[in-house]
C-alpha positions in Angstrom: 84.0 147.2 130.4 83.6 143.2 130.2 82.2 142.7 127.1 85.1 144.8 125.5 87.7 142.6 127.6 85.9 139.2 126.4 85.7 140.4 122.7 89.3 141.5 122.9 90.5 138.0 124.5 88.3 135.6 122.4 89.9 137.9 119.3 93.4 137.8 120.7 92.7 133.8 120.8 91.6 133.6 117.4 94.6 135.4 116.1 97.1 133.2 117.9 95.1 130.0 116.9 95.2 130.9 113.5 98.3 131.3 113.7 99.3 128.4 115.6 97.9 126.7 112.2 100.0 128.6 110.1 103.2 127.7 112.4 102.2 124.0 111.9 101.8 124.3 108.4 104.9 126.0 107.5 107.0 123.9 110.0 105.5 120.8 108.0 107.0 122.2 104.8 110.3 123.1 106.3 110.7 119.7 107.1 109.7 118.1 103.9 112.3 120.2 102.2 114.6 119.8 105.0 114.3 115.8 104.1 114.5 115.9 101.0 118.3 118.0 101.0 119.3 115.2 103.5 118.4 112.6 101.2 120.3 113.9 98.7 123.1 114.9 100.3 124.6 111.5 100.6 127.7 111.3 98.2 128.0 109.4 95.3 131.6 108.7 95.2 134.0 107.5 98.0 136.1 110.6 99.0 139.2 111.0 101.6 137.8 111.1 105.3 139.4 113.4 107.7 140.5 112.4 111.3 138.5 113.3 114.4 138.6 113.7 118.1 135.7 112.7 120.1 135.1 114.9 122.9 132.7 113.4 125.5 131.9 115.6 128.7 131.3 113.4 131.6 129.4 113.9 134.6 127.5 111.3 137.2 126.6 107.9 136.2 123.8 108.5 134.4 121.2 105.9 133.9 122.4 104.0 130.0 125.6 105.4 130.1 127.8 102.5 129.2 125.7 101.6 126.3 125.5 105.0 125.2 129.5 105.8 125.7 129.8 102.1 123.8 128.2 103.1 120.7 130.8 105.8 119.8 133.6 103.2 120.7 132.5 100.8 117.4 132.5 103.5 115.0 133.0 102.2 111.2 135.8 105.0 110.6 139.5 104.6 109.9 141.0 107.5 112.3 139.6 108.5 115.4 140.3 109.1 118.9 138.1 109.4 122.0 138.7 111.9 125.2 136.7 111.6 127.8 136.5 114.2 131.0 135.4 114.2 134.2 136.2 117.1 137.2 136.9 114.9 139.6 138.6 111.2 140.0 136.0 110.2 142.2 132.8 110.4 139.7 130.9 107.8 139.6 131.3 107.7 135.4 135.4 107.3 135.8 134.4 103.4 136.3 131.8 103.5 133.6 134.2 105.0 131.2 137.2 102.7 132.0 135.4 99.7 131.4 134.2 100.8 127.9 138.0 101.9 127.6 139.2 98.5 128.6 136.5 96.7 126.1 138.2 98.8 123.1 141.9 98.7 123.5 141.7 99.1 119.5 140.7 102.9 119.9 143.0 105.4 121.2 141.2 106.7 123.9 141.9 108.4 127.2 140.1 110.0 130.7 140.8 113.7 131.4 141.0 115.1 134.9 140.0 118.6 135.2 139.4 119.8 138.1 137.2 122.5 139.0 137.0 125.1 136.0 137.5 128.4 136.6 134.6 130.2 134.8 130.6 129.1 135.3 130.2 126.4 132.2 131.6 123.4 133.2 131.4 121.7 130.0 132.9 124.2 128.1 136.0 124.0 130.4 136.0 120.3 129.9 135.7 120.9 126.0 138.8 123.4 126.1 140.7 121.1 127.8 140.5 118.0 125.8 140.5 120.4 122.8 144.3 120.7 124.3 145.1 117.3 123.4 143.2 116.5 120.6 145.4 115.1 117.5 143.1 115.2 114.6 141.5 117.8 112.1 138.0 117.6 113.3 136.7 118.2 116.9 133.1 116.1 118.0 131.5 117.3 120.9 128.7 115.1 122.2 126.7 114.6 125.4 126.9 112.0 128.0 123.1 111.1 127.2 123.3 110.5 123.7 124.1 107.5 121.4 124.7 106.7 117.8 125.1 103.9 115.1 128.2 103.0 113.7 127.9 105.1 110.5 127.9 108.5 112.4 131.4 109.8 112.1 131.0 109.0 108.0 127.9 111.1 107.9 129.7 114.0 109.9 132.3 113.8 107.4 130.4 113.5 104.6 128.7 116.9 105.9 131.9 118.6 105.9 132.1 119.1 102.4 132.6 121.4 100.4 135.8 123.3 102.5 133.6 126.4 103.6 131.9 123.9 106.2 133.4 124.8 109.3 130.2 122.9 111.5 128.6 120.0 111.5 125.3 119.1 114.1 122.7 116.6 114.2 119.1 116.7 114.5 118.2 114.4 117.0 115.2 111.5 118.0 114.1 111.7 121.8 114.2 108.3 123.5 111.8 107.8 126.5 113.1 106.0 129.8 110.4 104.2 131.5 108.0 106.6 133.3 105.5 108.8 131.7 107.6 112.3 132.0 110.5 110.6 130.6 108.1 109.5 127.5 106.7 113.1 127.7 110.2 114.8 127.4 111.1 112.8 124.6 108.0 113.0 122.6 108.5 116.8 123.1 112.2 116.7 121.5 111.1 114.6 118.6 107.9 116.6 117.8 107.9 119.9 119.1 111.6 120.9 119.5 112.9 119.5 116.1 109.9 121.5 114.4 111.5 124.8 115.8 114.9 123.9 114.7 113.4 123.2 110.9 111.6 126.1 110.9 114.6 128.3 112.1 117.0 126.4 109.2 114.1 127.6 107.0 113.6 131.0 107.8 117.0 132.0 108.9 119.8 129.1 107.5 121.8 127.5 109.8 123.5 129.8 112.6 123.3 127.6 115.2 124.2 124.1 116.8 122.1 121.8 118.9 124.1 120.7 122.4 124.4 116.9 122.0 126.0 117.0 118.2 128.3 119.4 117.5 131.5 118.9 115.0 133.7 122.1 114.0 137.3 122.0 111.9 140.5 123.0 114.8 141.0 126.1 112.4 137.5 127.6 112.4 137.2 127.2 116.4 140.7 128.9 116.6 139.2 131.7 114.2 136.4 132.3 116.8 138.5 132.3 120.1 138.5 128.5 120.5 135.8 127.1 123.4 136.8 130.0 125.8 134.4 132.4 124.0 131.6 130.0 124.8 132.9 130.1 128.7 130.1 132.4 130.0 126.7 131.1 128.2 124.5 128.5 128.9 123.6 128.2 125.5 126.9 127.4 124.4 125.7 125.6 121.3 123.9 128.5 120.1 126.6 130.8 120.2 129.1 128.5 118.7 127.1 127.9 115.7 126.1 131.9 115.9 129.8 132.8 116.0 130.9 130.4 113.4 128.3 131.2 110.7 129.1 135.0 111.4 132.9 134.3 111.0 131.8 133.4 107.1 131.8 129.6 107.2 129.0 127.6 107.1 127.1 125.6 109.4 125.5 121.9 108.2 122.9 119.6 109.1 124.3 116.0 109.1 122.0 113.4 107.3 122.4 111.3 110.4 120.0 111.7 113.3 121.5 110.5 116.5 119.3 108.9 120.0 118.9 111.9 123.1 117.8 109.7 126.2 115.6 111.4 128.1 117.4 110.5 131.6 115.3 112.8 133.8 113.2 110.5 135.7 109.9 111.7 137.8 108.2 115.6 136.9 110.1 117.3 139.2 113.4 116.5 137.5 111.6 116.1 134.5 109.9 119.7 134.5 113.2 121.4 136.1 115.2 120.2 132.4 112.3 121.8 130.5 112.2 125.1 132.7 116.0 125.3 132.4 116.0 125.3 128.7 113.3 127.8 128.6 114.8 130.2 130.8 118.3 129.8 128.7 116.3 130.3 125.3 114.1 133.6 126.7 117.5 135.4 127.7 119.5 134.2 124.5 117.0 134.6 121.9 114.3 137.3 123.3 112.0 137.6 120.3 112.4 133.8 119.2 111.3 132.7 122.9 108.0 135.4 122.4 107.1 133.6 119.3 107.5 130.2 120.6 103.9 131.2 121.7 102.4 129.8 118.3 104.0 126.5 118.7 100.8 126.0 120.9 98.5 126.9 118.5 96.9 123.3 119.8 96.3 124.8 122.9 95.3 128.3 122.1 92.7 126.7 119.7 91.2 124.5 122.8 90.9 127.6 125.1 88.9 129.5 122.8 86.6 126.7 121.5 85.8 126.2 125.1 85.5 129.9 125.6 82.8 130.4 122.3 81.7 127.6 121.3 80.3 127.6 117.9 80.9 126.5 114.2 83.5 128.5 113.4 85.6 127.5 116.5 85.3 124.2 116.7 86.5 124.0 112.7 89.5 125.8 113.8 90.1 123.4 116.5 89.8 120.5 114.3 92.3 122.4 111.6 94.6 122.6 114.7 94.1 119.0 116.3 95.1 117.9 112.5 97.7 120.2 111.5 100.1 119.5 115.0 99.4 115.5 114.8 100.4 115.8 110.7 103.3 117.6 112.2 104.4 115.0 114.9 104.4 112.5 111.8 106.2 114.2 109.4 108.9 115.4 111.8 109.0 112.4 114.4 108.4 109.8 111.8 109.4 110.6 108.3 112.2 113.2 109.4 113.6 111.8 112.6 112.6 108.3 111.6 111.5 107.5 115.3 109.7 104.5 116.0 108.0 105.6 119.1 105.9 108.6 117.8 103.2 107.0 116.4 102.7 105.3 119.6 102.4 108.1 121.0 100.4 110.4 119.5 97.7 110.2 121.7 100.1 112.2 124.6 100.7 115.0 121.8 98.2 117.5 123.9 99.6 116.4 127.5 103.3 117.0 126.2 101.9 120.1 124.4 100.3 120.8 127.8 103.7 120.7 130.1 105.7 122.2 127.4 103.2 125.6 127.5 103.4 125.8 131.1 107.3 125.2 131.2 107.3 128.0 128.7 105.3 130.1 130.5 107.5 129.5 133.9 110.3 130.7 131.4 109.1 134.2 131.7 109.5 134.5 135.4 112.8 134.3 137.2 116.2 134.3 136.1 117.7 131.1 138.3 118.3 127.5 137.3 120.0 124.5 138.6 122.7 123.0 136.8 124.4 119.8 137.8 123.3 120.6 141.3 124.3 124.0 141.4 122.6 127.2 141.0 123.3 130.0 138.7 121.9 133.2 137.5 121.0 134.0 133.7 121.7 137.3 132.7 121.4 139.5 129.4 122.5 137.7 126.5 122.4 134.4 128.1 125.4 135.0 130.0 125.1 132.8 133.7 126.9 133.2 137.0 127.1 130.9 139.8 124.5 132.6 142.9 126.5 131.0 145.3 130.9 132.1 145.5 131.1 128.1 146.9 130.1 126.4 143.7 133.1 123.9 143.0 
């Protein structure tokens, strides 16, 4: 009996290890294809640039917030406005936002105080309140922990051609803070999460958005019911892209890669962030979340080699290591132009191990903590506050 169990375990490990190598090769091919597509998407002639309203939900004074905000105020773009939203006047982000706004009086900017949100997703409520005041035809939503270069808006504008494009989103590279856990999280963004994005784009097309940067035509947003249609969902970016694609409009990836800063410091904060994302993915995309296990082919192959050391398992482990490292280079260095990835390749196994543990954790429980509020995730990715007093 024990022999049968052991043999079955080795067979499973053998299959998922081979599947992991296959996944790495698929992601490498998908990244190359997407890189060529984005390089060819640069227009050869100057076109009329649409006006844009930048919507920036804020909450707290995250590390580097002032510098991140400033990058949006120095855009090389003819016509845009910036709307920023906080829940309360006492939010420490208010002072930072006012400081940046005062340095750029030439930019039309306004700070909105939303008050207590009437539904679970406070970010969506902020987006809704800012959209009510927006003056322009393209709405651009970015997270507070993102930064961009001065050609960001021009690249977004290019993405909205042809006319059937209803939304544009951006790939992002992880930017680490000073501690190890921040470095691991940033490395995971650039070499693991983005690999999943390019594979999904290759297999299914763009039927989702990436939360750090989302741009949508105002008319397209109205056609799917406005931001309020996302109010009950934690993964509002996934739902927004899905509904836009379902409405008949296209979702495109911009050629501009933005910076997503890993602001969570310390193991507890970083792991909680990973766990929150995993639990959200588990309920939003159950089958996709299960298939995410192939991302950890390197770890499966290592366990296989330890349990059954042989020439063949050593070959599988070698192939896993080689393809995983090559994937990190192809995605992080060549597609995302992340200068830190090459210097951090030695951290890939540790990052994958931490990610694997949080993936397993995603199968257990349905509660998360977001902005110091505890929520329970329901089927389909909806979520509700656990406590009645959550304002």
